[in-house]
C-alpha angles and dihedrals in degrees: 000000000000119000094243092051091051090049091052091050092051092048092047091049090051092051092049091049091050093049093047093050092046096046105035092156135042089241090054091049090052091052091050093051091046093051091050089052092051092049090050091051091051091052092049093048 
Protein backbone atom coordinates (compact mmCIF):
# COMPACT_ATOMS: atom_id res chain seq x y z
CA UNK A 1 0.00 0.00 0.00
CA UNK A 2 1.11 3.52 -0.66
CA UNK A 3 1.84 5.78 2.26
CA UNK A 4 -0.95 8.25 1.40
CA UNK A 5 -3.50 5.47 1.13
CA UNK A 6 -2.49 4.13 4.54
CA UNK A 7 -2.76 7.63 5.99
CA UNK A 8 -6.28 8.04 4.57
CA UNK A 9 -7.36 4.72 6.05
CA UNK A 10 -6.03 5.68 9.48
CA UNK A 11 -7.76 9.08 9.35
CA UNK A 12 -11.05 7.50 8.22
CA UNK A 13 -10.86 4.92 11.02
CA UNK A 14 -10.26 7.70 13.54
CA UNK A 15 -13.25 9.67 12.28
CA UNK A 16 -15.50 6.61 12.42
CA UNK A 17 -14.37 5.85 15.97
CA UNK A 18 -15.05 9.43 17.01
CA UNK A 19 -18.50 9.43 15.45
CA UNK A 20 -19.43 6.11 17.01
CA UNK A 21 -18.35 7.22 20.46
CA UNK A 22 -20.15 10.56 20.13
CA UNK A 23 -23.40 9.14 18.73
CA UNK A 24 -23.86 5.81 20.45
CA UNK A 25 -27.62 5.86 19.89
CA UNK A 26 -29.88 6.81 17.00
CA UNK A 27 -31.42 9.49 19.20
CA UNK A 28 -27.98 10.92 19.91
CA UNK A 29 -27.13 10.91 16.21
CA UNK A 30 -30.35 12.81 15.48
CA UNK A 31 -29.45 15.42 18.08
CA UNK A 32 -25.99 15.83 16.57
CA UNK A 33 -27.40 16.32 13.06
CA UNK A 34 -29.97 18.77 14.39
CA UNK A 35 -27.34 20.83 16.20
CA UNK A 36 -25.21 21.01 13.06
CA UNK A 37 -28.25 22.25 11.14
CA UNK A 38 -28.93 24.94 13.72
CA UNK A 39 -25.31 26.08 13.66
CA UNK A 40 -25.44 26.28 9.87
CA UNK A 41 -28.59 28.38 10.02
CA UNK A 42 -26.94 30.78 12.47
CA UNK A 43 -23.95 31.19 10.17
CA UNK A 44 -26.15 31.82 7.15
CA UNK A 45 -28.28 34.39 8.99
